[in-house]
C-alpha positions, -999 to +999 in steps of 0.1 A: +491-166+375+507-152+343+530-122+341+531-099+311+496-112+301+466-093+289+432-109+285+419-103+249+387-123+247+363-140+272+346-170+257+316-190+268+278-195+263+262-182+294+292-188+316+330-184+312+345-214+295+378-200+281+398-169+275+424-157+250+455-143+266+483-123+249+518-126+263+529-090+258+566-098+261+565-125+234+537-112+213+519-145+213+483-155+221+469-186+237+433-197+244+430-213+279+401-234+292+389-217+324+358-217+346+368-185+364+392-156+362+406-131+387+419-100+369+442-075+385+438-040+371+455-008+383+489-025+388+504+003+368+495+037+383+496+058+351+506+089+371+533+103+348+510+132+338+512+145+374+548+154+371+560+166+405+525+180+415+523+155+443+547+130+459+547+095+444+566+064+456+593+047+435+567+029+415+547+060+407+518+055+432+506+086+450+517+088+486+490+099+511+483+106+547+506+092+574+529+077+547+542+112+538+575+120+554+578+154+570+605+163+545+580+158+516+550+177+531+555+211+515+567+206+478+545+235+467+561+258+492+527+269+505+536+267+542+516+236+552+512+239+590+495+206+597+499+169+591+479+156+561+445+141+565+441+104+556+441+101+518+454+136+514+484+140+491+515+162+496+495+190+481+470+203+507+433+197+497+442+172+470+432+136+478+439+103+462+419+071+465+418+036+450+445+018+430+465+050+423+473+054+460+505+039+475+497+011+498+461+006+486+446-029+487+438-028+449+402-040+453+371-023+440+353-023+473+382-006+490+384+020+463+347+028+466+350+031+504+380+054+501+361+075+476+332+079+501+357+087+529+374+113+507+341+132+503+340+136+541+377+146+542+372+173+515+344+188+536+367+187+566+395+204+546+371+231+533+358+238+568+392+238+585+418+243+558 
């Protein structure tokens, strides 16, 4: 495991043999002989553009569902009268899935499943408000 590292190049002839990694804190690069790589993406939520539109945790990930505290449920002042649905943000009818969500598993399969679940929740929201 390497911190502050970004993969720059994957090398190999038909299979992964090496990769070039940049140490972003030192500004150096290194080529490493490897047979496999496990890359973590989505570690930084990139939610700054949301401003205060929805509640985020201390790290910037969007808080959803049961994780919302009652004191945070009505930032828009729209008079929310119910607990949020799973995956629903602090703004009624707005859902978050995948890596951007606080407490997510940070795996593609989970994000895809959450996305499919969100479709059903949007239909439920539209039917019941």
